[in-house]
HTML snippet that shows the backbone in 3Dmol.js (N, CA, C, O; Angstrom):
<script src="https://3Dmol.org/build/3Dmol-min.js"></script>
<div id="view" style="width:600px;height:400px;position:relative"></div>
<script>
const pdb = `
ATOM      1  N   ALA A   1      -0.889-143.235  38.227  1.00  0.00           N
ATOM      2  CA  ALA A   1      -0.459-144.256  39.674  1.00  0.00           C
ATOM      3  C   ALA A   1       0.774-144.338  39.651  1.00  0.00           C
ATOM      4  O   ALA A   1       1.326-144.017  40.704  1.00  0.00           O
ATOM      5  N   ASP A   2       1.563-144.728  38.631  1.00  0.00           N
ATOM      6  CA  ASP A   2       3.001-145.227  38.802  1.00  0.00           C
ATOM      7  C   ASP A   2       3.918-144.093  39.327  1.00  0.00           C
ATOM      8  O   ASP A   2       5.040-144.388  39.741  1.00  0.00           O
ATOM      9  N   GLU A   3       3.438-142.661  39.328  1.00  0.00           N
ATOM     10  CA  GLU A   3       4.352-141.246  39.839  1.00  0.00           C
ATOM     11  C   GLU A   3       4.015-141.280  41.540  1.00  0.00           C
ATOM     12  O   GLU A   3       4.831-140.862  42.361  1.00  0.00           O
ATOM     13  N   MET A   4       2.557-141.900  41.948  1.00  0.00           N
ATOM     14  CA  MET A   4       1.977-141.443  42.914  1.00  0.00           C
ATOM     15  C   MET A   4       2.811-141.734  44.419  1.00  0.00           C
ATOM     16  O   MET A   4       2.515-141.181  45.478  1.00  0.00           O
ATOM     17  N   GLY A   5       3.881-142.703  44.239  1.00  0.00           N
ATOM     18  CA  GLY A   5       4.744-142.769  45.383  1.00  0.00           C
ATOM     19  C   GLY A   5       6.021-141.672  45.222  1.00  0.00           C
ATOM     20  O   GLY A   5       6.778-141.594  46.189  1.00  0.00           O
ATOM     21  N   GLN A   6       6.191-141.148  44.496  1.00  0.00           N
ATOM     22  CA  GLN A   6       6.973-140.026  44.541  1.00  0.00           C
ATOM     23  C   GLN A   6       6.695-139.112  45.568  1.00  0.00           C
ATOM     24  O   GLN A   6       7.522-138.605  46.325  1.00  0.00           O
ATOM     25  N   HIS A   7       5.326-138.906  45.548  1.00  0.00           N
ATOM     26  CA  HIS A   7       4.911-137.973  45.992  1.00  0.00           C
ATOM     27  C   HIS A   7       4.845-137.763  47.653  1.00  0.00           C
ATOM     28  O   HIS A   7       5.011-136.858  48.471  1.00  0.00           O
ATOM     29  N   TYR A   8       4.554-138.940  47.626  1.00  0.00           N
ATOM     30  CA  TYR A   8       4.097-139.584  49.228  1.00  0.00           C
ATOM     31  C   TYR A   8       4.533-140.379  50.068  1.00  0.00           C
ATOM     32  O   TYR A   8       4.183-141.463  49.602  1.00  0.00           O
ATOM     33  N   PRO A   9       5.121-140.599  51.097  1.00  0.00           N
ATOM     34  CA  PRO A   9       5.828-141.688  51.826  1.00  0.00           C
ATOM     35  C   PRO A   9       4.818-143.004  51.807  1.00  0.00           C
ATOM     36  O   PRO A   9       3.626-143.271  51.652  1.00  0.00           O
ATOM     37  N   SER A  10       6.287-143.748  52.108  1.00  0.00           N
ATOM     38  CA  SER A  10       5.730-145.534  51.370  1.00  0.00           C
ATOM     39  C   SER A  10       4.722-146.056  52.305  1.00  0.00           C
ATOM     40  O   SER A  10       4.269-147.155  51.986  1.00  0.00           O
ATOM     41  N   ARG A  11       4.246-145.506  53.430  1.00  0.00           N
ATOM     42  CA  ARG A  11       3.355-145.833  54.566  1.00  0.00           C
ATOM     43  C   ARG A  11       2.124-145.134  54.378  1.00  0.00           C
ATOM     44  O   ARG A  11       1.235-145.428  55.178  1.00  0.00           O
ATOM     45  N   TYR A  12       1.848-144.225  53.456  1.00  0.00           N
ATOM     46  CA  TYR A  12       0.635-143.443  53.360  1.00  0.00           C
ATOM     47  C   TYR A  12      -0.065-144.258  52.265  1.00  0.00           C
ATOM     48  O   TYR A  12       0.440-144.479  51.165  1.00  0.00           O
ATOM     49  N   GLU A  13      -1.498-144.763  52.736  1.00  0.00           N
ATOM     50  CA  GLU A  13      -1.940-145.723  51.786  1.00  0.00           C
ATOM     51  C   GLU A  13      -3.058-145.283  50.891  1.00  0.00           C
ATOM     52  O   GLU A  13      -3.465-145.793  49.848  1.00  0.00           O
ATOM     53  N   SER A  14      -3.518-144.062  51.632  1.00  0.00           N
ATOM     54  CA  SER A  14      -4.782-143.418  50.865  1.00  0.00           C
ATOM     55  C   SER A  14      -4.504-143.410  49.259  1.00  0.00           C
ATOM     56  O   SER A  14      -5.515-143.253  48.576  1.00  0.00           O
ATOM     57  N   TYR A  15      -3.351-143.549  48.612  1.00  0.00           N
ATOM     58  CA  TYR A  15      -3.264-143.443  47.094  1.00  0.00           C
ATOM     59  C   TYR A  15      -3.575-145.122  46.851  1.00  0.00           C
ATOM     60  O   TYR A  15      -2.980-145.361  45.800  1.00  0.00           O
ATOM     61  N   GLY A  16      -4.041-146.038  47.189  1.00  0.00           N
ATOM     62  CA  GLY A  16      -4.279-147.077  47.207  1.00  0.00           C
ATOM     63  C   GLY A  16      -5.822-147.190  46.497  1.00  0.00           C
ATOM     64  O   GLY A  16      -6.736-146.370  46.589  1.00  0.00           O
ATOM     65  N   ASP A  17      -5.803-148.603  45.687  1.00  0.00           N
ATOM     66  CA  ASP A  17      -7.509-148.399  44.874  1.00  0.00           C
ATOM     67  C   ASP A  17      -7.766-149.360  46.196  1.00  0.00           C
ATOM     68  O   ASP A  17      -7.345-150.488  46.452  1.00  0.00           O
ATOM     69  N   HIS A  18      -8.594-148.497  46.901  1.00  0.00           N
ATOM     70  CA  HIS A  18      -9.429-149.078  48.070  1.00  0.00           C
ATOM     71  C   HIS A  18     -10.836-150.053  47.598  1.00  0.00           C
ATOM     72  O   HIS A  18     -11.353-150.962  48.247  1.00  0.00           O
ATOM     73  N   ARG A  19     -11.244-149.504  46.219  1.00  0.00           N
ATOM     74  CA  ARG A  19     -12.391-150.166  46.057  1.00  0.00           C
ATOM     75  C   ARG A  19     -12.360-151.493  45.580  1.00  0.00           C
ATOM     76  O   ARG A  19     -13.462-152.028  45.450  1.00  0.00           O
ATOM     77  N   THR A  20     -11.097-152.323  45.212  1.00  0.00           N
ATOM     78  CA  THR A  20     -10.860-153.467  44.855  1.00  0.00           C
ATOM     79  C   THR A  20     -10.317-154.424  46.029  1.00  0.00           C
ATOM     80  O   THR A  20     -10.503-155.641  46.032  1.00  0.00           O
ATOM     81  N   ALA A  21      -9.293-153.381  47.497  1.00  0.00           N
ATOM     82  CA  ALA A  21      -8.722-153.853  48.496  1.00  0.00           C
ATOM     83  C   ALA A  21      -9.862-154.227  49.406  1.00  0.00           C
ATOM     84  O   ALA A  21      -9.522-155.292  49.922  1.00  0.00           O
ATOM     85  N   ALA A  22     -11.087-153.863  49.872  1.00  0.00           N
ATOM     86  CA  ALA A  22     -11.538-153.525  50.765  1.00  0.00           C
ATOM     87  C   ALA A  22     -12.272-155.017  50.466  1.00  0.00           C
ATOM     88  O   ALA A  22     -12.286-155.482  49.326  1.00  0.00           O
ATOM     89  N   LYS A  23     -13.020-155.877  51.883  1.00  0.00           N
ATOM     90  CA  LYS A  23     -13.561-156.868  51.506  1.00  0.00           C
ATOM     91  C   LYS A  23     -14.292-156.900  52.930  1.00  0.00           C
ATOM     92  O   LYS A  23     -13.865-156.616  54.049  1.00  0.00           O
ATOM     93  N   GLY A  24     -15.679-157.393  52.448  1.00  0.00           N
ATOM     94  CA  GLY A  24     -16.928-157.919  53.476  1.00  0.00           C
ATOM     95  C   GLY A  24     -17.216-156.422  54.089  1.00  0.00           C
ATOM     96  O   GLY A  24     -17.659-155.465  53.453  1.00  0.00           O
ATOM     97  N   MET A  25     -16.887-156.448  55.367  1.00  0.00           N
ATOM     98  CA  MET A  25     -17.699-155.237  56.080  1.00  0.00           C
ATOM     99  C   MET A  25     -17.135-154.070  55.915  1.00  0.00           C
ATOM    100  O   MET A  25     -17.683-152.971  55.996  1.00  0.00           O
ATOM    101  N   LEU A  26     -15.973-154.321  55.671  1.00  0.00           N
ATOM    102  CA  LEU A  26     -15.254-152.954  55.370  1.00  0.00           C
ATOM    103  C   LEU A  26     -15.597-152.536  53.862  1.00  0.00           C
ATOM    104  O   LEU A  26     -15.767-151.415  53.383  1.00  0.00           O
ATOM    105  N   ARG A  27     -15.636-153.619  53.359  1.00  0.00           N
ATOM    106  CA  ARG A  27     -16.436-152.631  51.779  1.00  0.00           C
ATOM    107  C   ARG A  27     -17.312-151.913  51.710  1.00  0.00           C
ATOM    108  O   ARG A  27     -17.298-150.764  51.268  1.00  0.00           O
ATOM    109  N   ARG A  28     -18.434-152.673  52.263  1.00  0.00           N
ATOM    110  CA  ARG A  28     -19.562-152.307  52.595  1.00  0.00           C
ATOM    111  C   ARG A  28     -19.407-150.643  53.493  1.00  0.00           C
ATOM    112  O   ARG A  28     -20.137-149.669  53.311  1.00  0.00           O
ATOM    113  N   ALA A  29     -18.574-150.717  54.177  1.00  0.00           N
ATOM    114  CA  ALA A  29     -18.483-149.235  54.884  1.00  0.00           C
ATOM    115  C   ALA A  29     -18.093-148.012  54.436  1.00  0.00           C
ATOM    116  O   ALA A  29     -18.384-146.887  54.842  1.00  0.00           O
ATOM    117  N   TYR A  30     -17.078-148.543  53.139  1.00  0.00           N
ATOM    118  CA  TYR A  30     -16.082-147.935  52.016  1.00  0.00           C
ATOM    119  C   TYR A  30     -17.356-147.600  51.229  1.00  0.00           C
ATOM    120  O   TYR A  30     -17.849-146.478  51.347  1.00  0.00           O
ATOM    121  N   ASN A  31     -17.747-148.253  50.667  1.00  0.00           N
ATOM    122  CA  ASN A  31     -19.215-147.911  50.199  1.00  0.00           C
ATOM    123  C   ASN A  31     -20.202-147.011  50.555  1.00  0.00           C
ATOM    124  O   ASN A  31     -20.619-146.066  49.883  1.00  0.00           O
ATOM    125  N   TYR A  32     -20.548-147.368  51.659  1.00  0.00           N
ATOM    126  CA  TYR A  32     -21.523-146.222  52.465  1.00  0.00           C
ATOM    127  C   TYR A  32     -20.937-145.190  52.241  1.00  0.00           C
ATOM    128  O   TYR A  32     -21.503-144.276  51.641  1.00  0.00           O
ATOM    129  N   GLY A  33     -19.451-145.076  52.744  1.00  0.00           N
ATOM    130  CA  GLY A  33     -19.312-143.645  52.869  1.00  0.00           C
ATOM    131  C   GLY A  33     -19.102-142.666  51.974  1.00  0.00           C
ATOM    132  O   GLY A  33     -19.343-141.460  52.031  1.00  0.00           O
ATOM    133  N   MET A  34     -18.449-143.579  50.838  1.00  0.00           N
ATOM    134  CA  MET A  34     -18.455-142.918  49.432  1.00  0.00           C
ATOM    135  C   MET A  34     -19.651-141.933  48.766  1.00  0.00           C
ATOM    136  O   MET A  34     -19.657-140.777  48.343  1.00  0.00           O
ATOM    137  N   ALA A  35     -20.980-143.336  48.936  1.00  0.00           N
ATOM    138  CA  ALA A  35     -22.250-142.846  48.491  1.00  0.00           C
ATOM    139  C   ALA A  35     -22.392-141.850  49.323  1.00  0.00           C
ATOM    140  O   ALA A  35     -22.917-140.867  48.800  1.00  0.00           O
ATOM    141  N   LYS A  36     -22.174-141.763  50.205  1.00  0.00           N
ATOM    142  CA  LYS A  36     -22.387-140.576  51.393  1.00  0.00           C
ATOM    143  C   LYS A  36     -22.292-139.227  50.974  1.00  0.00           C
ATOM    144  O   LYS A  36     -23.158-138.376  50.778  1.00  0.00           O
ATOM    145  N   ARG A  37     -20.472-139.202  50.830  1.00  0.00           N
ATOM    146  CA  ARG A  37     -19.984-137.735  49.844  1.00  0.00           C
ATOM    147  C   ARG A  37     -20.230-137.591  48.507  1.00  0.00           C
ATOM    148  O   ARG A  37     -19.762-136.572  48.000  1.00  0.00           O
ATOM    149  N   CYS A  38     -20.969-138.499  47.649  1.00  0.00           N
ATOM    150  CA  CYS A  38     -21.689-138.545  46.512  1.00  0.00           C
ATOM    151  C   CYS A  38     -22.834-137.669  46.608  1.00  0.00           C
ATOM    152  O   CYS A  38     -22.936-136.766  45.779  1.00  0.00           O
ATOM    153  N   ARG A  39     -23.897-137.844  47.703  1.00  0.00           N
ATOM    154  CA  ARG A  39     -25.065-137.387  47.954  1.00  0.00           C
ATOM    155  C   ARG A  39     -24.911-136.145  48.459  1.00  0.00           C
ATOM    156  O   ARG A  39     -25.752-135.292  48.177  1.00  0.00           O
ATOM    157  N   TYR A  40     -23.541-135.756  49.495  1.00  0.00           N
ATOM    158  CA  TYR A  40     -23.408-134.564  49.666  1.00  0.00           C
ATOM    159  C   TYR A  40     -23.430-133.424  48.364  1.00  0.00           C
ATOM    160  O   TYR A  40     -24.050-132.399  48.649  1.00  0.00           O
ATOM    161  N   VAL A  41     -22.982-133.456  47.315  1.00  0.00           N
ATOM    162  CA  VAL A  41     -22.682-132.896  46.342  1.00  0.00           C
ATOM    163  C   VAL A  41     -23.692-132.710  45.577  1.00  0.00           C
ATOM    164  O   VAL A  41     -24.171-131.602  45.337  1.00  0.00           O
ATOM    165  N   THR A  42     -24.227-134.116  44.989  1.00  0.00           N
ATOM    166  CA  THR A  42     -25.575-134.181  44.487  1.00  0.00           C
ATOM    167  C   THR A  42     -26.900-133.569  44.960  1.00  0.00           C
ATOM    168  O   THR A  42     -27.704-133.167  44.119  1.00  0.00           O
ATOM    169  N   ASP A  43     -27.141-133.488  46.177  1.00  0.00           N
ATOM    170  CA  ASP A  43     -27.702-132.800  46.862  1.00  0.00           C
ATOM    171  C   ASP A  43     -28.205-131.397  46.754  1.00  0.00           C
ATOM    172  O   ASP A  43     -29.256-130.766  46.862  1.00  0.00           O
ATOM    173  N   HIS A  44     -26.815-131.202  46.463  1.00  0.00           N
ATOM    174  CA  HIS A  44     -26.928-129.128  46.234  1.00  0.00           C
ATOM    175  C   HIS A  44     -26.827-128.827  44.693  1.00  0.00           C
ATOM    176  O   HIS A  44     -27.169-127.727  44.259  1.00  0.00           O
ATOM    177  N   VAL A  45     -26.250-130.035  43.703  1.00  0.00           N
ATOM    178  CA  VAL A  45     -25.689-129.317  42.531  1.00  0.00           C
ATOM    179  C   VAL A  45     -26.173-130.661  41.702  1.00  0.00           C
ATOM    180  O   VAL A  45     -25.931-131.776  42.164  1.00  0.00           O
ATOM    181  N   ALA A  46     -27.065-130.443  40.102  1.00  0.00           N
ATOM    182  CA  ALA A  46     -27.699-131.365  39.637  1.00  0.00           C
ATOM    183  C   ALA A  46     -26.830-132.306  39.015  1.00  0.00           C
ATOM    184  O   ALA A  46     -27.072-133.513  39.028  1.00  0.00           O
ATOM    185  N   GLY A  47     -25.540-131.661  38.315  1.00  0.00           N
ATOM    186  CA  GLY A  47     -24.805-132.300  37.833  1.00  0.00           C
ATOM    187  C   GLY A  47     -23.803-131.504  36.956  1.00  0.00           C
ATOM    188  O   GLY A  47     -24.022-130.317  36.716  1.00  0.00           O
ATOM    189  N   GLY A  48     -22.697-132.146  36.470  1.00  0.00           N
ATOM    190  CA  GLY A  48     -21.390-131.235  35.747  1.00  0.00           C
ATOM    191  C   GLY A  48     -20.229-132.008  35.773  1.00  0.00           C
ATOM    192  O   GLY A  48     -19.996-133.217  35.783  1.00  0.00           O
ATOM    193  N   ARG A  49     -19.340-130.649  35.786  1.00  0.00           N
ATOM    194  CA  ARG A  49     -18.155-131.519  35.861  1.00  0.00           C
ATOM    195  C   ARG A  49     -17.478-130.934  37.467  1.00  0.00           C
ATOM    196  O   ARG A  49     -17.912-129.899  37.973  1.00  0.00           O
ATOM    197  N   LEU A  50     -16.418-131.739  38.108  1.00  0.00           N
ATOM    198  CA  LEU A  50     -15.897-131.655  39.885  1.00  0.00           C
ATOM    199  C   LEU A  50     -14.347-131.843  39.356  1.00  0.00           C
ATOM    200  O   LEU A  50     -13.949-132.618  38.486  1.00  0.00           O
ATOM    201  N   LEU A  51     -13.355-130.602  40.392  1.00  0.00           N
ATOM    202  CA  LEU A  51     -12.634-130.718  40.443  1.00  0.00           C
ATOM    203  C   LEU A  51     -12.188-130.938  41.933  1.00  0.00           C
ATOM    204  O   LEU A  51     -12.703-130.220  42.789  1.00  0.00           O
ATOM    205  N   ASP A  52     -11.141-132.011  42.348  1.00  0.00           N
ATOM    206  CA  ASP A  52     -11.071-132.338  43.832  1.00  0.00           C
ATOM    207  C   ASP A  52      -9.523-131.843  44.076  1.00  0.00           C
ATOM    208  O   ASP A  52      -8.568-132.086  43.338  1.00  0.00           O
ATOM    209  N   VAL A  53      -9.520-131.488  44.650  1.00  0.00           N
ATOM    210  CA  VAL A  53      -7.890-130.940  44.498  1.00  0.00           C
ATOM    211  C   VAL A  53      -7.209-131.711  45.752  1.00  0.00           C
ATOM    212  O   VAL A  53      -7.769-131.475  46.823  1.00  0.00           O
ATOM    213  N   GLY A  54      -5.927-132.729  45.818  1.00  0.00           N
ATOM    214  CA  GLY A  54      -5.791-133.298  46.754  1.00  0.00           C
ATOM    215  C   GLY A  54      -6.480-135.023  46.852  1.00  0.00           C
ATOM    216  O   GLY A  54      -6.440-135.726  47.862  1.00  0.00           O
ATOM    217  N   CYS A  55      -6.926-135.308  45.862  1.00  0.00           N
ATOM    218  CA  CYS A  55      -7.619-136.103  45.483  1.00  0.00           C
ATOM    219  C   CYS A  55      -7.122-137.439  45.803  1.00  0.00           C
ATOM    220  O   CYS A  55      -7.798-138.461  45.924  1.00  0.00           O
ATOM    221  N   ALA A  56      -5.873-137.306  45.925  1.00  0.00           N
ATOM    222  CA  ALA A  56      -5.094-138.849  46.587  1.00  0.00           C
ATOM    223  C   ALA A  56      -5.146-139.492  44.892  1.00  0.00           C
ATOM    224  O   ALA A  56      -4.526-139.042  43.929  1.00  0.00           O
ATOM    225  N   ALA A  57      -6.046-140.611  44.917  1.00  0.00           N
ATOM    226  CA  ALA A  57      -6.041-142.051  43.762  1.00  0.00           C
ATOM    227  C   ALA A  57      -7.026-141.510  43.500  1.00  0.00           C
ATOM    228  O   ALA A  57      -7.784-142.419  43.161  1.00  0.00           O
ATOM    229  N   GLY A  58      -7.776-140.168  43.397  1.00  0.00           N
ATOM    230  CA  GLY A  58      -9.109-140.061  42.914  1.00  0.00           C
ATOM    231  C   GLY A  58     -10.526-140.965  42.960  1.00  0.00           C
ATOM    232  O   GLY A  58     -11.566-140.967  42.302  1.00  0.00           O
ATOM    233  N   ALA A  59     -10.033-141.681  44.022  1.00  0.00           N
ATOM    234  CA  ALA A  59     -11.566-142.621  44.351  1.00  0.00           C
ATOM    235  C   ALA A  59     -13.083-142.055  44.565  1.00  0.00           C
ATOM    236  O   ALA A  59     -14.143-142.664  44.416  1.00  0.00           O
ATOM    237  N   PHE A  60     -12.833-140.548  45.005  1.00  0.00           N
ATOM    238  CA  PHE A  60     -14.447-139.460  44.790  1.00  0.00           C
ATOM    239  C   PHE A  60     -14.636-139.506  43.788  1.00  0.00           C
ATOM    240  O   PHE A  60     -15.713-139.851  43.302  1.00  0.00           O
ATOM    241  N   LEU A  61     -13.574-139.149  43.130  1.00  0.00           N
ATOM    242  CA  LEU A  61     -13.840-138.103  41.590  1.00  0.00           C
ATOM    243  C   LEU A  61     -14.087-139.721  40.630  1.00  0.00           C
ATOM    244  O   LEU A  61     -14.674-139.552  39.561  1.00  0.00           O
ATOM    245  N   ALA A  62     -13.851-140.581  40.822  1.00  0.00           N
ATOM    246  CA  ALA A  62     -14.065-142.078  40.197  1.00  0.00           C
ATOM    247  C   ALA A  62     -15.749-142.404  40.172  1.00  0.00           C
ATOM    248  O   ALA A  62     -16.450-142.814  39.247  1.00  0.00           O
ATOM    249  N   ALA A  63     -16.110-142.029  41.650  1.00  0.00           N
ATOM    250  CA  ALA A  63     -16.881-142.342  41.856  1.00  0.00           C
ATOM    251  C   ALA A  63     -18.290-141.747  41.720  1.00  0.00           C
ATOM    252  O   ALA A  63     -19.407-142.263  41.754  1.00  0.00           O
ATOM    253  N   MET A  64     -17.739-140.134  41.510  1.00  0.00           N
ATOM    254  CA  MET A  64     -19.053-139.610  41.016  1.00  0.00           C
ATOM    255  C   MET A  64     -19.058-139.801  39.463  1.00  0.00           C
ATOM    256  O   MET A  64     -20.167-140.141  39.051  1.00  0.00           O
ATOM    257  N   ARG A  65     -18.182-139.679  38.582  1.00  0.00           N
ATOM    258  CA  ARG A  65     -17.981-140.310  37.441  1.00  0.00           C
ATOM    259  C   ARG A  65     -19.124-141.478  37.334  1.00  0.00           C
ATOM    260  O   ARG A  65     -20.276-141.319  36.932  1.00  0.00           O
ATOM    261  N   GLU A  66     -18.400-142.931  37.884  1.00  0.00           N
ATOM    262  CA  GLU A  66     -19.377-143.919  37.987  1.00  0.00           C
ATOM    263  C   GLU A  66     -20.528-144.062  38.225  1.00  0.00           C
ATOM    264  O   GLU A  66     -21.304-144.625  37.453  1.00  0.00           O
ATOM    265  N   GLN A  67     -20.891-143.513  39.487  1.00  0.00           N
ATOM    266  CA  GLN A  67     -22.347-143.950  39.690  1.00  0.00           C
ATOM    267  C   GLN A  67     -23.204-142.654  39.784  1.00  0.00           C
ATOM    268  O   GLN A  67     -24.431-142.666  39.875  1.00  0.00           O
ATOM    269  N   ARG A  68     -22.353-141.424  39.748  1.00  0.00           N
ATOM    270  CA  ARG A  68     -23.628-140.426  39.175  1.00  0.00           C
ATOM    271  C   ARG A  68     -23.548-139.316  37.825  1.00  0.00           C
ATOM    272  O   ARG A  68     -24.112-138.240  37.624  1.00  0.00           O
ATOM    273  N   GLY A  69     -22.459-140.216  36.928  1.00  0.00           N
ATOM    274  CA  GLY A  69     -22.464-139.593  36.044  1.00  0.00           C
ATOM    275  C   GLY A  69     -21.815-138.159  35.544  1.00  0.00           C
ATOM    276  O   GLY A  69     -22.184-137.489  34.579  1.00  0.00           O
ATOM    277  N   TRP A  70     -20.711-137.868  36.496  1.00  0.00           N
ATOM    278  CA  TRP A  70     -19.840-136.562  36.508  1.00  0.00           C
ATOM    279  C   TRP A  70     -18.788-136.679  35.680  1.00  0.00           C
ATOM    280  O   TRP A  70     -18.163-137.706  35.417  1.00  0.00           O
ATOM    281  N   GLN A  71     -18.598-135.483  35.239  1.00  0.00           N
ATOM    282  CA  GLN A  71     -17.005-135.532  34.709  1.00  0.00           C
ATOM    283  C   GLN A  71     -16.204-134.837  35.400  1.00  0.00           C
ATOM    284  O   GLN A  71     -15.009-134.797  35.105  1.00  0.00           O
TER     285      GLN A  71
END
`;
const viewer = $3Dmol.createViewer("view");
viewer.addModel(pdb, "pdb");
viewer.setStyle({}, {cartoon: {color: "spectrum"}});
viewer.zoomTo();
viewer.render();
</script>
């Protein structure tokens, strides 16, 4: 996380931690979208390991690990 700013412009917000930053309806929309992305994968593959190239801060990878038990 400390090195992300070296690789992206300062106004690029996608490498921030939106899991804690979002409030209210924005947080619900974020959680819904993340769950939908997770379902897209788990509807096709039962489990395993995941590589996300260009994953920004890794929120999708974290969701797959925390919510679905993937590596």
